[in-house]
C-alpha positions in Angstrom: 117.7 95.0 115.0 115.1 92.0 113.0 112.4 93.6 116.2 113.3 96.9 115.2 112.2 96.9 111.8 109.3 94.4 112.7 108.5 97.5 114.3 108.8 99.8 112.0 106.9 97.4 109.6 103.8 97.8 112.1 104.7 101.1 113.2 102.3 102.9 110.6 99.2 99.9 112.5 99.8 102.0 115.6 99.5 104.9 114.6 96.2 104.8 112.4 94.8 103.9 115.3 96.0 106.6 117.4 94.8 109.1 115.1 91.5 107.2 115.2 91.4 107.7 118.9 92.8 111.1 118.8 90.2 112.6 116.2 87.5 112.7 118.4 88.9 115.0 120.6 90.8 116.9 117.9 86.9 117.4 116.7 85.8 118.8 119.7 89.0 121.5 120.2 88.3 122.5 116.9 85.1 123.2 118.2 84.0 121.0 115.1 81.1 118.1 115.1 81.6 114.8 115.0 79.9 114.3 111.6 81.7 111.9 108.5 79.9 113.1 105.0 79.6 109.4 104.6 77.4 109.7 100.8 80.4 111.5 99.3 83.0 109.5 100.7 81.1 106.4 100.3 80.6 107.5 96.5 83.6 108.6 95.7 86.3 106.4 96.7 84.4 103.2 96.6 82.8 103.9 93.5 84.2 106.7 91.9 88.0 105.9 92.5 87.6 102.5 92.2 86.5 101.8 89.1 89.5 104.3 87.7 91.5 102.5 89.3 90.2 99.3 88.0 90.0 100.4 84.4 94.4 101.4 84.6 94.8 98.4 86.2 93.4 96.9 83.1 95.4 98.8 81.0 98.5 98.2 83.0 98.2 95.0 82.8 97.4 94.2 79.5 100.8 96.4 78.3 102.8 94.1 80.3 102.8 90.8 80.4 102.2 88.7 77.3 98.6 88.1 74.8 98.7 84.7 75.5 97.9 85.7 79.0 95.7 89.2 78.7 93.4 89.3 75.7 94.2 85.2 74.6 92.4 83.4 76.9 89.8 86.4 77.0 89.1 86.3 73.2 88.9 82.5 73.3 86.4 81.8 75.7 84.0 84.7 73.9 84.6 82.7 71.0 83.5 79.7 72.6 80.4 81.3 74.2 78.8 83.8 71.4 76.3 84.3 73.9 78.7 86.1 76.0 79.6 88.9 73.0 74.8 89.8 73.5 75.3 89.8 77.8 78.0 92.2 77.2 76.7 94.7 74.2 73.6 94.8 76.4 75.1 95.9 79.9 77.3 98.4 77.8 73.8 99.7 76.1 72.5 100.8 79.5 76.4 101.9 81.3 75.9 104.1 78.1 72.7 105.3 78.7 73.1 105.3 82.5 77.1 106.9 81.9 77.4 108.2 78.5 80.9 107.9 76.7 82.9 108.2 79.4 81.5 105.7 81.4 81.4 103.1 79.4 85.2 103.7 78.5 86.0 103.4 82.7 83.5 100.5 82.6 84.0 98.3 79.6 87.3 97.8 80.7 86.3 96.9 84.0 83.4 95.0 83.2 85.0 92.4 81.4 87.8 92.8 84.2 84.8 91.1 86.2 83.7 88.5 84.6 87.6 86.7 83.9 88.7 87.4 87.3 85.2 85.3 88.7 86.6 83.3 85.0 89.4 82.5 86.4 89.3 82.2 90.1 85.9 79.6 89.8 87.9 76.2 89.3 90.1 77.2 92.4 88.7 76.3 96.2 88.8 79.8 98.0 90.6 81.5 94.9 87.9 84.6 95.0 88.8 84.9 98.4 91.1 85.2 98.3 91.8 87.1 94.8 89.5 90.1 96.5 91.1 90.2 99.8 94.8 90.6 98.5 93.4 94.1 97.5 89.9 95.3 100.0 92.0 95.3 102.8 94.6 97.2 101.0 91.8 99.7 100.2 90.0 99.3 104.0 93.1 100.8 105.1 94.1 103.1 103.3 90.0 104.9 103.0 90.4 104.3 106.7 93.6 106.9 106.2 91.8 109.5 103.2 88.7 110.0 106.3 91.6 110.8 108.7 93.5 113.4 107.0 91.1 114.6 105.7 89.0 114.7 109.2 92.2 115.8 111.4 93.5 118.7 108.6 90.0 120.1 109.2 90.5 120.5 112.9 94.1 121.9 112.1 92.3 124.6 109.9 89.9 125.6 112.5 92.7 125.9 115.1 95.3 127.7 113.2 94.3 131.2 112.2 93.8 131.4 107.3 95.8 133.6 107.4 98.6 133.4 110.3 102.0 131.9 107.5 100.8 134.2 104.4 104.1 135.8 105.7 106.4 133.4 106.0 104.8 131.5 102.5 104.9 134.8 100.7 108.8 135.0 101.7 108.9 131.8 100.7 107.3 132.6 97.4 110.2 135.9 96.8 113.3 133.9 96.5 112.0 131.2 94.1 110.1 134.0 91.6 112.6 136.1 92.2 111.9 138.4 94.3 107.4 138.1 93.4 105.1 136.2 95.1 101.9 134.0 93.6 99.8 137.8 94.7 101.5 139.8 92.5 101.8 137.9 89.5 98.9 137.1 89.8 97.2 140.8 90.0 100.1 141.4 86.9 98.6 139.1 85.0 95.4 140.1 85.3 96.3 143.8 84.3 98.5 142.1 80.5 96.1 139.8 80.4 92.3 139.1 78.8 89.7 138.5 80.7 89.0 135.3 79.1 92.6 134.1 79.7 
């Protein structure tokens, strides 16, 4: 029983490796080039999603833990070292200049969290590397999975005609929409609603 549980827990890694090895074959079978938009993938995932995720993780951390463990230590550290306020102010001005108010909103918490992360792990040997690897390894694995899913989706779409399942989907829609399809509802809405909508 333990062996089955261990195999089940680790099977995702084997499936990921098999999909990665099969990706070039799938793209060749679909007559698609093995070309990935790495700058877009990297910018979207490693910059955009990480900053948003870090922002919401900070909010959840502050909401879930007592203030004496979250905001109070940060505030005390900044009150003792007033130069941090100046550095933070200059950094925020630069972030506002580069990314506007929305970017500043996301970056504001993330910058403080990064400073705090470094401060809290600096005194313990190996704590920084251990903390970074605790989320970097899953992030790399998740990114690999996203690239595989997007790439294999393109191969599947290229091999099968786009309208092959339209009749089946229309029949399923009619079950949920009491005899209508999504296309019929959309066309009916166009005739009734103003063009601005």
